N, C-alpha and C positions, 0 to 999 in steps of 0.2 A: 293542772296550772295553777301557778298564783294567778286570786283574782287581781285584774287591774279595777288603776283609782277608779270612782264615779266621777261620771261627767258634770261637773256640775261648776259653776263660775262662783272664785274665789271673790270674796266683799273687798268696798273701798274701802269700809273702816267697821267699827263697832258695829252692830247693831242684829236685828234680828229675826232669826227666818234661816235658812238651812245655806250650809257655807261647808269647805275645805281649812279645817283648822290644823293649824303645826302644834303637835305640841314634842317639845325638848330638851332631853337632859341631856348639860355634858357637864365632864367632872374633870378634874385632872389633880396631883397629888404637886401643889407648887410649892410645901414647904410642910415638917414635921415637927409639931408641938409637944413634949418633948419627944423628940426621938421620929420614931413613927407614931406616936399613939393618936394626936389630937389636932387640930388647924385652929390658929391663934386669934382670938377674940378683933383683935387686927386687922388682921385679913379679912374676915367676915365681915366687917363696918366695912373694909373697902371693896368690896364684891357689890354690898346692897345699896352705895352711895353710887354707883357703875350701873345698875339694873333702872334705881330713881329715877334717874334720866331720863334714859330711853323706854319707860313704862305709858304706855299710850303712845308709842312713836313706833320705834322699830319691833316695841314686844310689844302687846296685847297683855300681857301681864307676867308677872315674873316672881319666882321666888328663890332665895338663897339655902341651902343645905348644906349637910355634914355628915360626915360617917368618917372613924376616926380621921386619919391625911387627909382625905381628898374631901380637896371645896366641889361642891354639884349647883348648875345653875338651871333651875325648873322652869320654863320657858313654855308661852305660847303665840301664835303670832302666824302671818299669811304669808311664807315665803316661799315655801314649800323644802323638801327634806333637801339637807348637804344646801340650805341658801349662804349664800358667799358674804352675805351683810351679820346673818347672824352667826357662824363659827369665825366670824373677823370680830365681831363687837366679847364672844367668849374668850377671844384670844388675846385679849387687851385688857380683860380682866385679869386674864392669868398670868399676864406681864407685871400687869399693879402689883399685885399680889405675891408672885416674885421677890417683888422689888422692894414690900413689905418684908418676905422672909428673910430679904437679907441683913438688910437693918438690923431685925433682927437677931441676927446669927441662929436662926434655924436649921433645922438638917434637912440636907434635900432641898433646899431650895431649886427650884423648876427644872425638877428630876425629874418630867414628864414633856417637857418641850423640849423636839425633839430636834429639832430647827428652827435657827437665827430667825425666821421671815414666813411669815403668813401667805400662803401660794391656794386663793381662793377655799379652800376649804380644811377643816384638819384630819381629812383622810391620811393614815400613816406619820403625822404631825406627832402624836403620841396621846393627846387629850382623848379620855371615849367620851362616846357616844350612840344614846338610841334614842329614834325619831320617828313616829308616826303620822300620818295624816288621818282627820276623823272626820266624818256628818255628824257634829255634837248632836245626841239620843236628846229627846224633853228629860233625863235625867242622864247624868253621865258623867258614872259615880269610875277615881281612874287612880290605880293604884302605883307605888315608882315607890320601886327598892333600889337601894343602894347599899354596896358591899365594902368591907375592907379586907385587907389581905387575903385573897385569890385571887380565882383566874376565871375570862369568861364561860367555860364548861360548869360553872357550880349554879348556875342557871337549871342546867339539863334536868334533871329528876324534878324541880317541882315544877316544869313546865308540862312534860308527862304525866307528873298526876294529874294538875292542874285542868287539864284539856285531853287524856284520853284513860286517867286510871276509873274504875264507876266505882271503885270502894275510896276513894277520897270524893270525889264529885259528882253527887248522888243526882244532879240535873242531866249526867249522859243519861241516867238508867228515867228517868222522870220528867226530862224537858224534849218533846217536841224538837224543836229548834234546834235541837243538839245533836239528837242521830244518826242524823248523817256525816259525826265529824267533824275532824281540823285537819286543813292543811300545815306540816311542819315544815319549813327549812332550815336545810341544816347547813352550814359550814365547815368544810374542810380547811382549815388553816393553815395547812404547813405546804397545800399543794394553790390554794388562791380557787375555789370551784365548789359550787355548790348543786344540790339536790333539794327535791322537795318529797313528801313520805306523804300520802295518802290513809288519811286514820282514821278509819280504826284497822281500816284492808291493809296493810303494812304494815302494823302496829311494831309485829317483829320484826322490822327490815327496823324498821328506825332504833329499835330499844339495841340491836344489833350494833349500833352509830355512837348513836349520845351515849350508852356506858361507857365509853372511850374520850372522855367532856376536854382530856389535854389536847386533842388535836376535833373533834369534830363536837361543834355545837349550836344548838338550836339560837338560829336569826329572830326570825317572825313564825310566829302561827297565827293561821288563818279561820274565820269560820265559812263552811262551804254553803249554810244554807242563808246566809245573811248574808256572803258576799263583802264581810269587813274583814277588817284584821280585831285581833286581841290581843296580841303581843308580843314587843319588840324589844333584845336587849343590843347592851355594846359589845362588836365581837373583838374590839382592837387586843392583840397583844402587845408588850410593850419589846422581851426581850424576839418577839419576831422581827418587827419592826430596826430598834438598834444592834443588833447582831451579839450584845451584850447583857446583861441581865443590870434592868437599871430599875427593878421594884415590884411589887403584883402589878397589878390591870383595875384591880378592886373595880368589878362591871358594875354598873346599872342597869334596870331594867325599868319597863311600860305596863303593864296588863291594866284592858279594860275590866269591867266586872260587869254583874246584871244582863237581863234582857235576851237572852240566846247565848249568852257567853258564863263561862263560870260565877258563881254569886261571892260573897264577897269574902266568906269565913271560906267558901272551897278555894279560892286564892289564896289566905293565908295559911290552910288546916296541912300544904304539907312541908310547912316550919317547923309545926310541932314534931316533927323527929331532927332533931339533930344531927340531920345526916354528915358523910366526909369528903372535904373539901381540900385541894390542892392549896397551899400560901403558907400562912403562918410565917415563921420567923426567916427574914431572907429569903424567901419563898420557894423555900426546898423541907416544907414537909407537910404531912399532911393532916388534918384536924379537923372537929366537927364545928360547923356554921350554927353558933348561937344568936339566933333572934333576940333584938333587944331594941327598947324600947333609945329613944337618940341620947337620951340623958345619958345612956351604957354604952354607946359604940365609941368606947376607945378604948379598943384593945395595947393592956400593955404587958400580962404575961403571955412571959417570950413570945410577943408581937400578939398571942389571940387570946382566945382560941379567935378566928375572924368572926366576924359581926357583919348579921344585914341587920339593917332598918329597910320601914314599910310607912310610908306619908300618902295618907288615902286624900285625894283632893276628890270635891263634886264641883264640877268645871259648870260652868255657865256665859255662854256667848262671853268661853275665852279668858273667863275668871277663873281664878284658884280657891276663894275664897278663904278659911281658917285650911288647914290642912290640921287631918288627925293622925297624933302617931299611933299607930297601928297595932303594935308588938307591944307598945303599955298597958301590960292586958292581963295580970296575974295567971290566964289560964295558957301562957307559956316559962312560969315557972319553973312545970317541970323539964322541959326541952331546957333552960338554962341546967336545971341541976347536970340535968346526963352529959352536960356539956358537955361541965367543969369538971364530971366523973370522968369523961372518953379521953380527956384529955389527958388527968390524972394519969394513966393505963400508957397514954401509946409516949406522953411525957420519957416514961420509963424505958423504953425501946435506947434515947440517947441519937448516938446517928447513926443507927440500922436501919433497915429500914422493916413493918412497914411504916414508923412515924415519918425517918426521909425518903423522900421521893426517892422512886427509880434511877437508875444511871440515865437510860434515856431522854426523863423528865427534867437531868441536871445538868444537859447541854451550854443551858448558858449562864450556869455558873461559876464558880470557881474553878468549878470539874476538870475544866479543858485545859488550864494554865498547867493544871497539876497531870495530869494524863502527857502532856507535851514531856517538861519538864524528866518524869523518869521513864519516857520511855527508852531512853536506851539502856538502862538499867535489867528490861524483859530479858530472861532466855530463851532460846527457843528450847525446848523439851525438859521434861521434869526426871530424868537418871540423873542418880547421885545428888552428892551435895554443890549447893550452888558454888557460881565461880570464887561470891567474895568470903565464904566461908573457908573453900580448901585455902586457897589465896595464906588466909592468916593461917592458915598451918604449917 
């Protein structure tokens, strides 16, 4: 079973001592500069002004970040998960940045905002979010991941490696606090249901499902020994909410590190391999996932390769301090080089699989319209000449 939150009192205000803290990342694509490649500095400035106005009141602390054309609000507060006040604030910020995008004529202004009015929280409204509650430890390193041009299942492989693979995470062998393993909460995005796998005992069952990341997504990971949450992801799929293709989901993820959880280096290690994800151009292709510093998080080649940025925060009394750009490190240069080589290989397939997604994953692209248009031209049977050919004779 998923561990229940500990029974502690929330603080009335900032101060020292044990308390429940909520860490939220809420992100949206409200307009691309140029095309789908980046966020305009004017939009970042608007978001930073809005954040400054509520820092110390609604929010304990906040940081404005971006990856590709997605703007992200990283926030600490004491209002709990899916808090109306916090989600409403994020929605208002995205409306403001959408207005800037429209004024500047940016592409896809407000494309992630699927509703005209806020309704309590952001569930089903377009923006993606990952949130967790924690009791701040004496040292609380948190790694926040931001992706562009891919889907929520992109986190499945690294989460498996971080929390279940001893070839990646030495702590699973060395640290007694990790020997009992971890619980993986997996969501079925098509059927709106979830299951929890107890690992390592149910490791093979876990892999059976999360190896299909278009449908099954790791939402949360819990330490059985600590009774603490170790990681959480955003699982919103825009196409499933909108019923049409409206852009890729560009997920975010929060991972806590150290002291019975994977070390920082163990959390980052899976990204040294640029594994393949779905997304890239028009959200309809497979491409390598490239770990980059934030300055390189502007995919322009065929809307790719898809990018992942990691910013490390050392939380103290709910304050972020200065974030560290964790992939700004030459040890990830080979991953970037390999990603470019894999991109070259896949691009030469053009519109053929496996570069293009399989037909069952193209449901929310232009494929359904093409199928409807051509439906009457299909003929039963394959014997003889097609009617259009025999008629021409």
